[in-house]
Steps between C-alpha positions, in 0.01 A plus 500: 500500500663159459598295804839333509412128493821393671450749781134399531563128542830510690384687808462270804164467663450684832592290801392512863851372591743728311802414715741213443694362795865410449460252784175352633310733731437425867137427418598246235747334736236470774252341264762257369601401854136433584457287186801284585407465866156362417635157385653459846155547651339267247751228590417541869130453413572199278707335773224573755728716714210711623674599826765683297230678298335621819830645625559668162147642505566642848822665379329646192213643710753649741696653214182656361414620850837669530431677170166627633658618828759693300221740396511651849867611483581537131470834326401339170163339551400193306516122530726294275393134482767324292800563727330379820383188315852416385660574837229306683531190281881495524486546877235229537703256291796550734298413813492130599163348418466400867520863610187645658306711242390734778854563616617531139230765438585706811875480442481585129260787562729649766826462307362623167328799661817584688716437192284708267511793744875496571657339191271595210282317251552214252758667275660739749562297815861419585385210717350182353187494717399133430845390617471715812160345576635145477808578709280638780271197472804273527626679810157482662448130425810312390332164547241580232772502232600149384850360523644271231564154654864452402787411731864593452573153360234549233637841403847355465379264229526589133123498440341636817175578317467132415491422874188715535338311213592160635384569857161620379544868598424588136188320372559327167260543213355187338629612159849574635660164398345524152628854437842428653535182292415690183770764562752234598439316171515811285666823614706383799628200308688730263703630794543168675279606790240294687265695727329308783125516551375788712666804349200574280284513813757726670491735203122495455374500863736438791212496750637779722269650763593841361308538170763730342754217526293230331448555127849563367405414140231772496738750658766421243261545209374826652856630532571418133195692379545797736868542417446441126232773495730744684285507809808417705872545437686187400831600659417474872329157503763357261798611714329397822400149385838428337711625791283345771496166317879507462544579869277209591677270255860591581511652849207320662674159525798663669275636775323170573796273419313347208606373160736765353343722233176299509261727691137432415385800296160340435432486873597866535288625211188282546428475871504844656323734263821607332343535153183668631680754718758574233221582255251682719702649789861556402404763238222673690439847358686776683746262664740435210800706378467671164842471337638178353800487740262564789275213395797264464624586849146473639448154353844375605459614862151345511642167378773498765251589776261233377775241518606611849143509636324226302794270426360216291164675492348317795339805654138603514565868572865547405437664164263767636770588754742537211252730325476734800878513534528579129246783541747672734805420287318622188449846653877523546562391141243751372668771710831426324320507166356845583844629591644371174223665299552827688874484440443434129267799478750728673806382306356433154159657436546832680828586319337417166202723575732781604702463180179520291393812688838664447489415130152653479610820667788532250 
């Protein structure tokens, strides 16, 4: 008997992974988050910020401990390592580096154990547990969270971020003048712009006591890769950043009696973990609406709340408060989405099914 050569050579080889995901799986997202969080840790090591690494280590150990404790009350037995690692690192990065590692461990262990029991796991919780941990830490010890040294006169100026650079609050890199001069001679010259020294340092490492606020360049690169690879939706961070920036630019000066329509967007985006929290907290799994209109409303409300609470971004715990408020608001939006889906099923799908059944009976 002859074998069909085409059929013989066209059959695919057996695979241990026969399924293809339309969107990245939860496991893939967790691994990607871990990969893009590691550069933040490397930068802390390179800059000799060992105190921050100890706090992060305490948060990671507490997160793993909460996962182990969950074996005593969960029906499904088994330890999952990747999610606790990601949650622990994110939580640790949001603690001030001056925070006690012992207190950070106890607090993180308690909140994550409590959160996992009452709110669910990584992809099913309706509360962003790292944000809840930091809010409780802030309430317990407000003085541990740094304040940005800017007065109302400084905020009223057109370039409030430049004041931080000039007064030494943001340490300037040695290569800053060289890089700034290069861009001024090339790219910025085409637009008639001259950028003063210091903004490169602000963008690269603003020296904040909260590690998550420091390395904006790394966070921006991470967001580009994560969004480009469909790990996160583009819509929510885009709407949030654009609307929040416009509110700071246009409405902010009216509040502080500053230069009209000249609110400092750089200060708002670079000094209070805005980029980090937008990437890693605002779209926490289980806390985001599903439909496109729901996501647009979610992002818009978050931007307005961020402006009302954080203002020009000079807040060390304002964004995590916004996240918790959005967790509650998101449940309302998702409830409306569920009602709309139910209404569509009752008014569209059920009549069609009935008509098919009647046609079949005929």
